[in-house]
C-alpha positions in Angstrom: 18.0 16.1 -72.5 19.6 19.4 -73.4 16.8 21.5 -72.0 18.7 22.7 -68.9 15.7 24.9 -67.8 13.3 22.0 -67.7 13.1 21.4 -64.0 9.5 20.7 -63.5 9.1 17.0 -62.7 6.0 16.6 -64.9 7.8 18.1 -68.0 10.7 15.8 -67.4 8.4 12.8 -66.9 6.5 13.5 -70.2 9.9 13.8 -72.0 11.4 10.7 -70.5 8.2 8.7 -70.6 6.1 10.2 -73.3 2.5 9.1 -73.6 0.9 8.1 -76.9 3.9 8.1 -79.2 3.4 7.0 -82.7 0.6 7.2 -85.3 -3.0 6.2 -85.0 -3.9 3.4 -87.3 -6.4 4.5 -89.9 -6.7 8.0 -88.4 -9.8 10.2 -88.7 -7.7 13.3 -88.6 -4.0 14.3 -88.8 -2.4 17.7 -88.0 1.2 18.5 -88.7 2.8 21.9 -87.9 6.2 23.4 -87.8 9.2 23.0 -90.1 12.3 20.9 -89.8 14.3 23.9 -91.0 13.0 25.8 -87.8 13.8 22.9 -85.6 10.4 21.6 -84.3 7.7 19.6 -86.1 4.7 18.2 -84.3 2.3 15.6 -85.9 -0.9 14.6 -84.1 -3.2 11.9 -85.3 -6.6 11.0 -83.9 -9.3 8.4 -84.0 -12.9 9.7 -83.4 -15.9 7.7 -82.4 -19.3 9.2 -81.8 -17.8 12.7 -81.9 -15.2 12.0 -79.2 -11.5 11.5 -79.4 -10.9 7.9 -78.5 -7.2 7.8 -79.4 -4.6 10.5 -80.0 -1.0 9.9 -80.8 2.0 12.1 -81.7 5.3 12.3 -83.3 7.5 15.2 -82.5 10.9 16.3 -83.9 12.2 18.9 -81.5 13.4 19.8 -78.1 12.4 17.9 -74.9 9.8 20.5 -74.0 8.2 20.2 -77.4 8.0 16.4 -76.9 6.6 16.9 -73.4 3.9 19.4 -74.7 2.9 17.0 -77.5 2.6 14.2 -75.0 0.5 16.3 -72.7 -1.7 17.5 -75.5 -2.7 14.0 -76.5 -3.5 13.3 -72.8 -5.6 16.4 -72.6 -7.7 15.7 -75.7 -8.5 12.0 -75.3 -12.1 11.6 -74.2 -13.0 15.1 -75.3 -15.4 15.9 -78.0 -14.0 17.2 -81.3 -15.3 20.7 -80.5 -13.7 20.6 -77.0 -10.4 19.4 -78.5 -10.5 22.2 -81.1 -10.6 24.7 -78.2 -7.4 23.3 -76.6 -5.1 26.3 -76.0 -1.4 26.8 -75.5 -2.4 28.0 -72.0 -4.1 24.7 -71.3 -1.0 22.8 -72.2 1.3 25.1 -70.3 -0.9 25.2 -67.2 -1.0 21.4 -67.2 2.7 21.6 -66.4 2.2 24.4 -63.9 3.7 26.9 -66.4 6.6 26.9 -68.8 9.5 29.3 -69.1 9.2 32.1 -71.7 12.0 30.6 -73.7 9.9 27.6 -74.5 6.6 29.5 -75.2 6.6 28.1 -78.7 6.3 24.5 -77.5 2.7 24.6 -76.3 1.8 26.7 -79.3 3.0 23.9 -81.6 0.9 21.4 -79.6 -2.2 23.6 -79.8 -1.7 24.2 -83.6 -1.2 20.5 -84.3 -4.4 19.6 -82.4 -6.4 22.3 -84.2 -5.0 21.1 -87.5 -6.0 17.5 -86.7 -9.5 18.6 -85.8 -9.8 20.6 -89.0 -8.6 17.6 -91.0 -11.2 15.4 -89.2 -14.0 17.9 -90.1 -12.8 18.1 -93.7 -12.7 14.3 -94.1 -16.1 14.0 -92.5 -17.6 16.6 -94.9 -16.3 14.7 -97.9 -17.9 11.3 -96.9 
């Protein structure tokens, strides 16, 4: 990993052993943010049952901290209601690691935005049914 500032053991653990990698089969919502041209892209897909997130998965193209934040975000939203997940903040993700360096402040932002986009997609799909 080329993130020499990543010294927190939990960040390293979520990078080396990411949770929930991949795509949800037949997802109820998908959120994708970022741009390959900028260097980081986060995609989060979710399965919802009775208003709760029962499965969340991610695919991230980016630095080790972006991968770790995506992994943590999926852990944080599983079991939550759609409304609770939609309120996930970059601070929630960062605090789950005990804080992140300012140079990586964009990583929890991407995770937050991907979750919010997945929740919005879920609501849109639900409204069209």
